[in-house]
N, C-alpha and C positions, 0 to 999 in steps of 0.2 A: 263612729269609729273611722269610717272612710274619709270624712271631712278632715279629721285631725291628721290622717296619713297624707292626704292631698296637701294640706296646709304645710306640713313638715317638709314635703317634697318641694313645694314651691319656695319655701324659705331657704332650703338647701341650695336649690338651683340659683335663686336670686343672690344669695351670699357668694356662691362660687363665681358667678358672673361679675359681681362687683369686685371681688378680689382679683380676678383676671384682668379687668379693666384698669385697676389701680396699679397692677404690676407692669403695665405698659409704660408707666411713667417713672420706673425705677432708673437708677443711674446706669448709664452705659459708658464705655470709655469716651473720653473727650468732654469738652465743656458744652458743646452745642449739640443739638439734635438728639436729645436723650429719649424722646418718644420713639418707640420701635417703628412707627409708621415712617419716620423720616431718617432712620439710622443709616440708610444707604445713600442718602442724598448728599451731594457736594455742591456748594455754591460759593460765589465770590461776592465780596463787598469791596468795591473799587471806586476810586475817584479818578476820572480820566480827563485829560486836557488834549484837545485837538489843535493842530497847527495847519493853517492854510494860507499860503502867500505871506508868511511872516506874522500873521495875526493868530492869536490863541484864544480859545474859549472852551467852556466845559462841554463834555460829550455825555449824553444820556443814552446808555446802551439799550434800555428798555423801550425807547422810542422806535427801535429797529427790530424788535421781536414781535412774534405773533401775539395777538391779544390773549391774556390769561397766563402768559409765561412769566414766571417770577424767579425760577431757579436758574442761574446762569453759572455753569461750571467753567473751568479754564478752557476746555476745547470750544465751547459755544462762544465764550468771550473772544477767543482768537478768530473764530469764523466771522463774528460781527466786525471786529477790527479790520480783518482782511477785506470785507465788503466795503467798509467806509473808505479805506485807502485806495483800493483798486477802482472804485467808482468815481474817485476824484473829489469826494466831499472833503477829505482831509489829506494833507501831504504826509503827516506824521501824527501818531497818537502816543501819548505817554501817560503814566499814572502809577499810583501805589494803592495797595489794598491788602486783603487777606483772603485766604481760602478756608472755608469752614466745612468740616465733615465730622463724622462720628469718631474719627481717630484724633481729632483735635483741630487746632488752628495753626495755619502756616502763613508766612508773609508771601505776598505776590507783588510783582512789579511789571509794569508795561513799559518797555524801553524800545524806542524806535519802531513802534507798531508790532512788537513781539511780546507775548506773555512769557514771563520768566518766573518760575517757582523757586 
């Protein structure tokens, strides 16, 4: 009798845990970041072009971040752009992209080294 009670309790706990884990993937507002673990994250997808002495080239933001960093929000993007322009690596940085968050997707532009939402 105790084995069947233990088995029923284990089955109930296991089923509850599985349902709780599945509910973490239910739809939240917005198209991106539906998993509850990421619902407060905000990040950018952006293509940047840097200009130095009249020559242009692509800029890789991740090259200037600490290892393991992969979420770059608008404030962090602006900080990296400020570093690149004040250090003299680029005279100007421009680009286009979008900001992704739990509330949805918004356009983003970088004009004359300033992030514009």
